[in-house]
Jmol script that loads the backbone (N, CA, C; Angstrom):
load data "model"
ATOM      1  N   UNK A   1      -0.515  16.819  -8.864  1.00  0.00           N
ATOM      2  CA  UNK A   1      -1.183  16.147  -7.693  1.00  0.00           C
ATOM      3  C   UNK A   1       0.107  15.097  -7.483  1.00  0.00           C
ATOM      4  N   UNK A   2       0.135  14.812  -6.361  1.00  0.00           N
ATOM      5  CA  UNK A   2       1.597  14.769  -5.745  1.00  0.00           C
ATOM      6  C   UNK A   2       1.328  12.658  -6.417  1.00  0.00           C
ATOM      7  N   UNK A   3       2.475  12.394  -6.293  1.00  0.00           N
ATOM      8  CA  UNK A   3       2.393  10.748  -7.416  1.00  0.00           C
ATOM      9  C   UNK A   3       3.736  10.331  -5.971  1.00  0.00           C
ATOM     10  N   UNK A   4       3.014   8.460  -5.902  1.00  0.00           N
ATOM     11  CA  UNK A   4       3.888   8.334  -4.619  1.00  0.00           C
ATOM     12  C   UNK A   4       4.587   6.716  -5.157  1.00  0.00           C
ATOM     13  N   UNK A   5       5.311   5.960  -4.582  1.00  0.00           N
ATOM     14  CA  UNK A   5       5.309   4.867  -4.657  1.00  0.00           C
ATOM     15  C   UNK A   5       5.413   4.296  -2.530  1.00  0.00           C
ATOM     16  N   UNK A   6       4.182   3.393  -3.087  1.00  0.00           N
ATOM     17  CA  UNK A   6       4.048   3.141  -1.242  1.00  0.00           C
ATOM     18  C   UNK A   6       5.179   1.753  -1.133  1.00  0.00           C
ATOM     19  N   UNK A   7       5.868   1.722  -0.052  1.00  0.00           N
ATOM     20  CA  UNK A   7       6.657   0.876   0.294  1.00  0.00           C
ATOM     21  C   UNK A   7       5.657  -0.167   0.538  1.00  0.00           C
ATOM     22  N   UNK A   8       6.401  -1.539   0.732  1.00  0.00           N
ATOM     23  CA  UNK A   8       5.322  -2.641   0.792  1.00  0.00           C
ATOM     24  C   UNK A   8       5.378  -2.583   2.318  1.00  0.00           C
ATOM     25  N   UNK A   9       5.376  -2.416   3.218  1.00  0.00           N
ATOM     26  CA  UNK A   9       5.271  -2.364   4.806  1.00  0.00           C
ATOM     27  C   UNK A   9       4.410  -1.529   5.053  1.00  0.00           C
ATOM     28  N   UNK A  10       4.459  -0.548   4.369  1.00  0.00           N
ATOM     29  CA  UNK A  10       3.419   0.822   4.369  1.00  0.00           C
ATOM     30  C   UNK A  10       2.117  -0.197   4.526  1.00  0.00           C
ATOM     31  N   UNK A  11       2.184  -0.839   2.561  1.00  0.00           N
ATOM     32  CA  UNK A  11       0.983  -1.217   2.726  1.00  0.00           C
ATOM     33  C   UNK A  11       0.211  -1.978   3.534  1.00  0.00           C
ATOM     34  N   UNK A  12       1.422  -2.632   3.814  1.00  0.00           N
ATOM     35  CA  UNK A  12       1.026  -4.154   4.530  1.00  0.00           C
ATOM     36  C   UNK A  12       0.221  -3.540   6.145  1.00  0.00           C
ATOM     37  N   UNK A  13       0.867  -3.049   6.883  1.00  0.00           N
ATOM     38  CA  UNK A  13       0.339  -1.932   7.799  1.00  0.00           C
ATOM     39  C   UNK A  13      -1.149  -2.039   7.451  1.00  0.00           C
ATOM     40  N   UNK A  14      -0.769  -0.764   6.712  1.00  0.00           N
ATOM     41  CA  UNK A  14      -2.175  -0.092   6.472  1.00  0.00           C
ATOM     42  C   UNK A  14      -3.165  -0.853   6.545  1.00  0.00           C
ATOM     43  N   UNK A  15      -2.878  -2.161   5.382  1.00  0.00           N
ATOM     44  CA  UNK A  15      -3.884  -2.795   5.145  1.00  0.00           C
ATOM     45  C   UNK A  15      -4.129  -3.493   6.437  1.00  0.00           C
ATOM     46  N   UNK A  16      -3.899  -3.937   7.205  1.00  0.00           N
ATOM     47  CA  UNK A  16      -3.760  -4.783   8.545  1.00  0.00           C
ATOM     48  C   UNK A  16      -4.245  -3.616   9.474  1.00  0.00           C
ATOM     49  N   UNK A  17      -4.753  -2.332   9.203  1.00  0.00           N
ATOM     50  CA  UNK A  17      -4.849  -1.485  10.330  1.00  0.00           C
ATOM     51  C   UNK A  17      -4.242  -0.867  11.255  1.00  0.00           C
ATOM     52  N   UNK A  18      -3.013  -0.907  10.662  1.00  0.00           N
ATOM     53  CA  UNK A  18      -2.102  -0.621  11.543  1.00  0.00           C
ATOM     54  C   UNK A  18      -2.256   1.680  11.581  1.00  0.00           C
ATOM     55  N   UNK A  19      -1.073   1.733  12.598  1.00  0.00           N
ATOM     56  CA  UNK A  19      -0.950   3.057  12.601  1.00  0.00           C
ATOM     57  C   UNK A  19      -1.015   3.924  11.198  1.00  0.00           C
ATOM     58  N   UNK A  20      -0.761   3.588  10.154  1.00  0.00           N
ATOM     59  CA  UNK A  20      -0.381   4.278   8.848  1.00  0.00           C
ATOM     60  C   UNK A  20      -1.403   3.843   8.049  1.00  0.00           C
ATOM     61  N   UNK A  21      -2.682   3.388   8.711  1.00  0.00           N
ATOM     62  CA  UNK A  21      -3.972   3.292   7.812  1.00  0.00           C
ATOM     63  C   UNK A  21      -4.559   4.740   7.488  1.00  0.00           C
ATOM     64  N   UNK A  22      -3.653   5.634   7.996  1.00  0.00           N
ATOM     65  CA  UNK A  22      -4.127   7.346   7.418  1.00  0.00           C
ATOM     66  C   UNK A  22      -3.967   7.373   6.182  1.00  0.00           C
ATOM     67  N   UNK A  23      -2.444   6.911   5.793  1.00  0.00           N
ATOM     68  CA  UNK A  23      -2.289   6.753   4.808  1.00  0.00           C
ATOM     69  C   UNK A  23      -2.899   6.682   3.597  1.00  0.00           C
ATOM     70  N   UNK A  24      -4.105   5.139   3.619  1.00  0.00           N
ATOM     71  CA  UNK A  24      -4.579   4.896   2.822  1.00  0.00           C
ATOM     72  C   UNK A  24      -5.938   5.539   2.669  1.00  0.00           C
ATOM     73  N   UNK A  25      -6.381   6.098   3.751  1.00  0.00           N
ATOM     74  CA  UNK A  25      -7.383   7.185   3.454  1.00  0.00           C
ATOM     75  C   UNK A  25      -6.941   8.498   3.125  1.00  0.00           C
ATOM     76  N   UNK A  26      -5.546   8.890   2.880  1.00  0.00           N
ATOM     77  CA  UNK A  26      -5.546  10.007   2.077  1.00  0.00           C
ATOM     78  C   UNK A  26      -5.380   9.418   0.746  1.00  0.00           C
ATOM     79  N   UNK A  27      -5.202   8.421   0.584  1.00  0.00           N
ATOM     80  CA  UNK A  27      -5.021   7.437  -1.109  1.00  0.00           C
ATOM     81  C   UNK A  27      -6.605   7.476  -1.442  1.00  0.00           C
ATOM     82  N   UNK A  28      -7.070   7.472  -0.266  1.00  0.00           N
ATOM     83  CA  UNK A  28      -9.037   6.822  -0.914  1.00  0.00           C
ATOM     84  C   UNK A  28      -9.295   8.334  -1.436  1.00  0.00           C
ATOM     85  N   UNK A  29      -9.097   9.586  -0.068  1.00  0.00           N
ATOM     86  CA  UNK A  29      -9.539  10.935  -0.247  1.00  0.00           C
ATOM     87  C   UNK A  29      -9.016  11.196  -2.153  1.00  0.00           C
ATOM     88  N   UNK A  30      -7.976  11.030  -2.490  1.00  0.00           N
ATOM     89  CA  UNK A  30      -7.354  11.446  -3.620  1.00  0.00           C
ATOM     90  C   UNK A  30      -6.499  13.151  -3.688  1.00  0.00           C
ATOM     91  N   UNK A  31      -5.760  12.380  -2.313  1.00  0.00           N
ATOM     92  CA  UNK A  31      -4.765  13.270  -2.118  1.00  0.00           C
ATOM     93  C   UNK A  31      -3.289  13.234  -2.647  1.00  0.00           C
ATOM     94  N   UNK A  32      -2.968  12.048  -3.079  1.00  0.00           N
ATOM     95  CA  UNK A  32      -2.304  11.870  -4.319  1.00  0.00           C
ATOM     96  C   UNK A  32      -2.627  10.408  -4.795  1.00  0.00           C
ATOM     97  N   UNK A  33      -1.477  10.273  -6.153  1.00  0.00           N
ATOM     98  CA  UNK A  33      -1.910   8.983  -6.794  1.00  0.00           C
ATOM     99  C   UNK A  33      -0.707   8.188  -6.694  1.00  0.00           C
ATOM    100  N   UNK A  34      -0.898   6.822  -6.371  1.00  0.00           N
ATOM    101  CA  UNK A  34      -0.086   5.620  -6.378  1.00  0.00           C
ATOM    102  C   UNK A  34       0.639   5.124  -7.658  1.00  0.00           C
ATOM    103  N   UNK A  35       2.322   5.113  -7.781  1.00  0.00           N
ATOM    104  CA  UNK A  35       2.416   4.973  -9.028  1.00  0.00           C
ATOM    105  C   UNK A  35       3.268   2.898  -8.329  1.00  0.00           C
ATOM    106  N   UNK A  36       2.708   2.602  -9.416  1.00  0.00           N
ATOM    107  CA  UNK A  36       3.080   1.415  -9.250  1.00  0.00           C
ATOM    108  C   UNK A  36       3.433   0.422 -10.808  1.00  0.00           C
ATOM    109  N   UNK A  37       4.809  -0.387 -10.322  1.00  0.00           N
ATOM    110  CA  UNK A  37       5.189  -1.385 -11.101  1.00  0.00           C
ATOM    111  C   UNK A  37       3.877  -2.669 -10.913  1.00  0.00           C
ATOM    112  N   UNK A  38       4.050  -3.225 -12.098  1.00  0.00           N
ATOM    113  CA  UNK A  38       3.565  -5.447 -11.958  1.00  0.00           C
ATOM    114  C   UNK A  38       4.849  -5.950 -10.984  1.00  0.00           C
ATOM    115  N   UNK A  39       6.016  -5.355 -10.999  1.00  0.00           N
ATOM    116  CA  UNK A  39       7.082  -6.100  -9.783  1.00  0.00           C
ATOM    117  C   UNK A  39       6.502  -5.371  -8.207  1.00  0.00           C
ATOM    118  N   UNK A  40       6.357  -4.324  -8.229  1.00  0.00           N
ATOM    119  CA  UNK A  40       5.728  -3.991  -6.658  1.00  0.00           C
ATOM    120  C   UNK A  40       4.565  -4.391  -6.414  1.00  0.00           C
ATOM    121  N   UNK A  41       3.218  -4.454  -7.387  1.00  0.00           N
ATOM    122  CA  UNK A  41       1.763  -5.370  -7.392  1.00  0.00           C
ATOM    123  C   UNK A  41       2.444  -6.550  -6.714  1.00  0.00           C
ATOM    124  N   UNK A  42       3.095  -7.389  -7.581  1.00  0.00           N
ATOM    125  CA  UNK A  42       3.579  -9.221  -7.400  1.00  0.00           C
ATOM    126  C   UNK A  42       3.851  -8.749  -6.047  1.00  0.00           C
ATOM    127  N   UNK A  43       5.285  -8.297  -5.394  1.00  0.00           N
ATOM    128  CA  UNK A  43       5.615  -7.909  -3.852  1.00  0.00           C
ATOM    129  C   UNK A  43       4.617  -7.885  -3.118  1.00  0.00           C
ATOM    130  N   UNK A  44       3.426  -6.793  -3.469  1.00  0.00           N
ATOM    131  CA  UNK A  44       2.396  -6.661  -2.429  1.00  0.00           C
ATOM    132  C   UNK A  44       1.426  -7.899  -1.985  1.00  0.00           C
ATOM    133  N   UNK A  45       1.409  -8.502  -3.138  1.00  0.00           N
ATOM    134  CA  UNK A  45       1.053  -9.712  -3.149  1.00  0.00           C
ATOM    135  C   UNK A  45       1.459 -11.284  -2.755  1.00  0.00           C
ATOM    136  N   UNK A  46       3.207 -10.956  -2.439  1.00  0.00           N
ATOM    137  CA  UNK A  46       2.967 -12.388  -2.247  1.00  0.00           C
ATOM    138  C   UNK A  46       3.182 -12.267  -0.679  1.00  0.00           C
ATOM    139  N   UNK A  47       3.667 -11.018  -0.311  1.00  0.00           N
ATOM    140  CA  UNK A  47       3.492 -10.634   1.517  1.00  0.00           C
ATOM    141  C   UNK A  47       2.211 -11.020   1.783  1.00  0.00           C
ATOM    142  N   UNK A  48       1.306  -9.938   1.563  1.00  0.00           N
ATOM    143  CA  UNK A  48       0.295 -10.646   1.741  1.00  0.00           C
ATOM    144  C   UNK A  48      -0.243 -11.872   1.997  1.00  0.00           C
ATOM    145  N   UNK A  49       0.053 -12.273   0.849  1.00  0.00           N
ATOM    146  CA  UNK A  49      -0.443 -14.077   0.819  1.00  0.00           C
ATOM    147  C   UNK A  49       0.269 -14.304   1.984  1.00  0.00           C
ATOM    148  N   UNK A  50       1.572 -14.155   1.900  1.00  0.00           N
ATOM    149  CA  UNK A  50       2.159 -15.173   3.037  1.00  0.00           C
ATOM    150  C   UNK A  50       1.464 -15.037   4.574  1.00  0.00           C
ATOM    151  N   UNK A  51       0.635 -14.108   4.998  1.00  0.00           N
ATOM    152  CA  UNK A  51       0.340 -13.764   6.075  1.00  0.00           C
ATOM    153  C   UNK A  51      -0.818 -14.729   5.840  1.00  0.00           C
ATOM    154  N   UNK A  52      -1.551 -14.752   4.935  1.00  0.00           N
ATOM    155  CA  UNK A  52      -2.918 -15.686   4.855  1.00  0.00           C
ATOM    156  C   UNK A  52      -2.606 -17.500   5.500  1.00  0.00           C
ATOM    157  N   UNK A  53      -1.369 -17.850   5.514  1.00  0.00           N
ATOM    158  CA  UNK A  53      -0.413 -19.043   5.885  1.00  0.00           C
ATOM    159  C   UNK A  53      -0.388 -18.772   7.523  1.00  0.00           C
TER     160      UNK A  53
END
end "model"
wireframe off; spacefill off
backbone 0.3
color backbone group
């Protein structure tokens, strides 16, 4: 199975329903496995939290 690291821009765009939502759909369909570190997760959360302000 493919292993991928998702760029923060991809995650945010997909989470907000952007045209890259297909990437999240493929992840849910288990087309690949996301590899993540705590630092990457922190970055995702920081960016998502900045949208809530």
